[in-house]
BALOBA-1460 file (C-alpha; in Angstrom, 3 decimals):
// residues 143
<rec num="1" residu="m" x="34.514" y="9.305" z="-25.204"/>
<rec num="2" residu="i" x="32.435" y="10.256" z="-22.182"/>
<rec num="3" residu="l" x="30.979" y="7.352" z="-20.263"/>
<rec num="4" residu="s" x="27.883" y="8.040" z="-18.277"/>
<rec num="5" residu="a" x="27.338" y="6.204" z="-15.049"/>
<rec num="6" residu="p" x="24.158" y="4.174" z="-14.869"/>
<rec num="7" residu="r" x="21.476" y="5.930" z="-12.902"/>
<rec num="8" residu="p" x="20.388" y="4.380" z="-9.612"/>
<rec num="9" residu="e" x="17.284" y="2.210" z="-9.577"/>
<rec num="10" residu="v" x="14.462" y="4.120" z="-7.872"/>
<rec num="11" residu="h" x="12.109" y="2.167" z="-5.600"/>
<rec num="12" residu="g" x="8.700" y="3.393" z="-4.477"/>
<rec num="13" residu="h" x="8.677" y="2.311" z="-0.814"/>
<rec num="14" residu="r" x="5.186" y="1.071" z="0.065"/>
<rec num="15" residu="g" x="4.231" y="2.809" z="-3.157"/>
<rec num="16" residu="c" x="4.785" y="6.439" z="-2.409"/>
<rec num="17" residu="r" x="4.493" y="6.435" z="1.375"/>
<rec num="18" residu="g" x="5.543" y="10.009" z="2.014"/>
<rec num="19" residu="l" x="2.986" y="11.427" z="-0.430"/>
<rec num="20" residu="r" x="0.051" y="8.970" z="-0.424"/>
<rec num="21" residu="p" x="-1.358" y="6.418" z="2.064"/>
<rec num="22" residu="e" x="1.130" y="3.547" z="2.172"/>
<rec num="23" residu="n" x="0.507" y="0.246" z="0.402"/>
<rec num="24" residu="t" x="-2.651" y="1.527" z="-1.318"/>
<rec num="25" residu="l" x="-3.613" y="1.855" z="-4.955"/>
<rec num="26" residu="p" x="-3.278" y="5.669" z="-4.835"/>
<rec num="27" residu="a" x="0.292" y="5.275" z="-3.517"/>
<rec num="28" residu="f" x="1.345" y="2.790" z="-6.188"/>
<rec num="29" residu="l" x="-0.227" y="4.728" z="-9.047"/>
<rec num="30" residu="h" x="1.315" y="8.014" z="-7.886"/>
<rec num="31" residu="a" x="4.724" y="6.340" z="-7.670"/>
<rec num="32" residu="l" x="4.304" y="5.179" z="-11.266"/>
<rec num="33" residu="a" x="3.474" y="8.716" z="-12.381"/>
<rec num="34" residu="l" x="6.660" y="9.905" z="-10.650"/>
<rec num="35" residu="g" x="8.667" y="7.378" z="-12.670"/>
<rec num="36" residu="v" x="9.843" y="4.779" z="-10.147"/>
<rec num="37" residu="d" x="11.557" y="1.676" z="-11.482"/>
<rec num="38" residu="v" x="10.388" y="-0.736" z="-8.767"/>
<rec num="39" residu="l" x="7.384" y="-0.822" z="-6.453"/>
<rec num="40" residu="e" x="8.151" y="-2.154" z="-2.979"/>
<rec num="41" residu="l" x="5.171" y="-3.585" z="-1.142"/>
<rec num="42" residu="d" x="4.310" y="-5.907" z="1.699"/>
<rec num="43" residu="v" x="1.764" y="-8.726" z="1.815"/>
<rec num="44" residu="v" x="-0.061" y="-10.787" z="4.424"/>
<rec num="45" residu="i" x="-2.619" y="-13.579" z="4.135"/>
<rec num="46" residu="s" x="-6.181" y="-12.986" z="5.354"/>
<rec num="47" residu="a" x="-8.311" y="-15.573" z="7.161"/>
<rec num="48" residu="d" x="-9.920" y="-16.526" z="3.833"/>
<rec num="49" residu="h" x="-6.490" y="-16.995" z="2.180"/>
<rec num="50" residu="q" x="-6.408" y="-13.751" z="0.187"/>
<rec num="51" residu="v" x="-3.056" y="-12.041" z="-0.440"/>
<rec num="52" residu="v" x="-3.550" y="-8.579" z="1.085"/>
<rec num="53" residu="v" x="-1.143" y="-5.683" z="0.615"/>
<rec num="54" residu="s" x="-0.264" y="-4.450" z="4.105"/>
<rec num="55" residu="h" x="2.936" y="-3.678" z="5.997"/>
<rec num="56" residu="e" x="1.624" y="-4.899" z="9.337"/>
<rec num="57" residu="p" x="-0.448" y="-8.055" z="9.791"/>
<rec num="58" residu="w" x="-3.014" y="-5.945" z="11.668"/>
<rec num="59" residu="l" x="-4.978" y="-2.746" z="11.206"/>
<rec num="60" residu="n" x="-2.566" y="-0.069" z="12.356"/>
<rec num="61" residu="p" x="-4.445" y="2.411" z="14.626"/>
<rec num="62" residu="i" x="-2.130" y="5.216" z="13.468"/>
<rec num="63" residu="i" x="-3.369" y="5.043" z="9.858"/>
<rec num="64" residu="c" x="-6.542" y="2.893" z="9.832"/>
<rec num="65" residu="l" x="-10.150" y="3.293" z="10.869"/>
<rec num="66" residu="d" x="-12.301" y="0.338" z="11.896"/>
<rec num="67" residu="i" x="-15.157" y="-1.153" z="9.897"/>
<rec num="68" residu="e" x="-17.542" y="1.574" z="11.182"/>
<rec num="69" residu="g" x="-15.127" y="4.346" z="10.170"/>
<rec num="70" residu="q" x="-14.129" y="5.012" z="13.770"/>
<rec num="71" residu="p" x="-10.598" y="5.357" z="15.190"/>
<rec num="72" residu="i" x="-9.101" y="2.120" z="16.465"/>
<rec num="73" residu="n" x="-8.344" y="2.147" z="20.173"/>
<rec num="74" residu="p" x="-4.907" y="0.530" z="20.641"/>
<rec num="75" residu="a" x="-6.050" y="-0.715" z="24.065"/>
<rec num="76" residu="q" x="-8.794" y="-2.847" z="22.468"/>
<rec num="77" residu="n" x="-8.314" y="-6.559" z="21.912"/>
<rec num="78" residu="p" x="-5.545" y="-6.625" z="19.266"/>
<rec num="79" residu="s" x="-6.744" y="-9.936" z="17.777"/>
<rec num="80" residu="r" x="-9.890" y="-8.089" z="16.687"/>
<rec num="81" residu="f" x="-7.712" y="-6.266" z="14.143"/>
<rec num="82" residu="n" x="-5.388" y="-9.163" z="13.185"/>
<rec num="83" residu="l" x="-5.518" y="-9.513" z="9.385"/>
<rec num="84" residu="y" x="-4.704" y="-13.230" z="9.606"/>
<rec num="85" residu="q" x="-7.988" y="-13.649" z="11.521"/>
<rec num="86" residu="l" x="-10.211" y="-11.437" z="9.349"/>
<rec num="87" residu="p" x="-11.848" y="-12.244" z="6.002"/>
<rec num="88" residu="y" x="-10.879" y="-9.875" z="3.216"/>
<rec num="89" residu="s" x="-14.449" y="-8.575" z="2.938"/>
<rec num="90" residu="t" x="-13.999" y="-7.089" z="6.443"/>
<rec num="91" residu="i" x="-10.461" y="-5.801" z="5.822"/>
<rec num="92" residu="r" x="-11.577" y="-4.036" z="2.640"/>
<rec num="93" residu="r" x="-14.232" y="-2.063" z="4.538"/>
<rec num="94" residu="c" x="-11.635" y="-0.451" z="6.850"/>
<rec num="95" residu="d" x="-10.231" y="2.868" z="5.647"/>
<rec num="96" residu="c" x="-6.451" y="3.189" z="5.844"/>
<rec num="97" residu="g" x="-5.972" y="6.488" z="4.061"/>
<rec num="98" residu="q" x="-7.976" y="9.256" z="5.685"/>
<rec num="99" residu="l" x="-5.703" y="9.443" z="8.717"/>
<rec num="100" residu="r" x="-2.504" y="11.119" z="7.538"/>
<rec num="101" residu="h" x="0.585" y="9.364" z="8.896"/>
<rec num="102" residu="p" x="1.978" y="11.748" z="11.553"/>
<rec num="103" residu="t" x="5.582" y="11.423" z="10.345"/>
<rec num="104" residu="f" x="4.682" y="12.346" z="6.747"/>
<rec num="105" residu="p" x="3.171" y="15.863" z="6.804"/>
<rec num="106" residu="e" x="3.030" y="16.037" z="2.979"/>
<rec num="107" residu="q" x="1.018" y="12.830" z="2.686"/>
<rec num="108" residu="v" x="-2.374" y="13.365" z="1.056"/>
<rec num="109" residu="a" x="-5.204" y="12.118" z="3.268"/>
<rec num="110" residu="q" x="-7.685" y="10.245" z="1.102"/>
<rec num="111" residu="a" x="-10.033" y="7.318" z="1.446"/>
<rec num="112" residu="a" x="-8.097" y="4.130" z="0.685"/>
<rec num="113" residu="y" x="-8.318" y="0.462" z="1.553"/>
<rec num="114" residu="k" x="-5.833" y="-2.393" z="1.772"/>
<rec num="115" residu="p" x="-5.968" y="-3.883" z="-1.732"/>
<rec num="116" residu="l" x="-5.383" y="-7.437" z="-2.829"/>
<rec num="117" residu="l" x="-2.042" y="-8.117" z="-4.492"/>
<rec num="118" residu="r" x="-3.787" y="-9.136" z="-7.718"/>
<rec num="119" residu="e" x="-5.617" y="-5.771" z="-7.752"/>
<rec num="120" residu="v" x="-2.351" y="-3.879" z="-7.441"/>
<rec num="121" residu="l" x="-0.681" y="-5.896" z="-10.191"/>
<rec num="122" residu="a" x="-3.625" y="-5.410" z="-12.563"/>
<rec num="123" residu="a" x="-3.893" y="-1.656" z="-11.880"/>
<rec num="124" residu="v" x="-0.147" y="-1.099" z="-12.223"/>
<rec num="125" residu="e" x="0.059" y="-3.017" z="-15.485"/>
<rec num="126" residu="t" x="-2.910" y="-1.087" z="-16.910"/>
<rec num="127" residu="v" x="-1.504" y="2.302" z="-15.921"/>
<rec num="128" residu="t" x="1.997" y="1.382" z="-17.108"/>
<rec num="129" residu="t" x="0.521" y="0.702" z="-20.546"/>
<rec num="130" residu="q" x="-1.544" y="3.904" z="-20.477"/>
<rec num="131" residu="l" x="1.489" y="5.998" z="-19.513"/>
<rec num="132" residu="r" x="3.573" y="4.273" z="-22.209"/>
<rec num="133" residu="r" x="6.364" y="3.795" z="-19.738"/>
<rec num="134" residu="p" x="8.763" y="0.867" z="-19.305"/>
<rec num="135" residu="p" x="7.492" y="-2.013" z="-17.183"/>
<rec num="136" residu="v" x="7.942" y="-1.603" z="-13.458"/>
<rec num="137" residu="g" x="9.616" y="-4.164" z="-11.213"/>
<rec num="138" residu="y" x="8.207" y="-5.439" z="-7.944"/>
<rec num="139" residu="s" x="9.842" y="-6.042" z="-4.581"/>
<rec num="140" residu="v" x="7.351" y="-8.002" z="-2.492"/>
<rec num="141" residu="e" x="8.017" y="-8.570" z="1.191"/>
<rec num="142" residu="l" x="6.145" y="-11.380" z="2.901"/>
<rec num="143" residu="k" x="5.095" y="-10.577" z="6.451"/>
């Protein structure tokens, strides 16, 4: 009798960070299509008490544009970009996908916003059903 070792559990870190903008719907949905078992994501709370998917509690100037679609100057007042101090309606208008992360050359640059946790859960559950794949697990890190 040949015993097969269980396969390792595959986690999609920040969705599919190396291939799609991190912690965005495109990243999570691409990770699902690749067959991950667990989606790892990070959340913060906005000024209006919304649970926002984001690794940092601010708009990262490396990967995000401001509300006008302009690059964020790191020398500007950092509290201006603090997610804890911004309503979600403002956060949602900032693009965090068109600037390719410099350490991930294969990452697809595409318009993307920081979604709400409930949006991610709904989209993932819908796509999981559509793909007829086993349910995915979640690893949620609170920032």
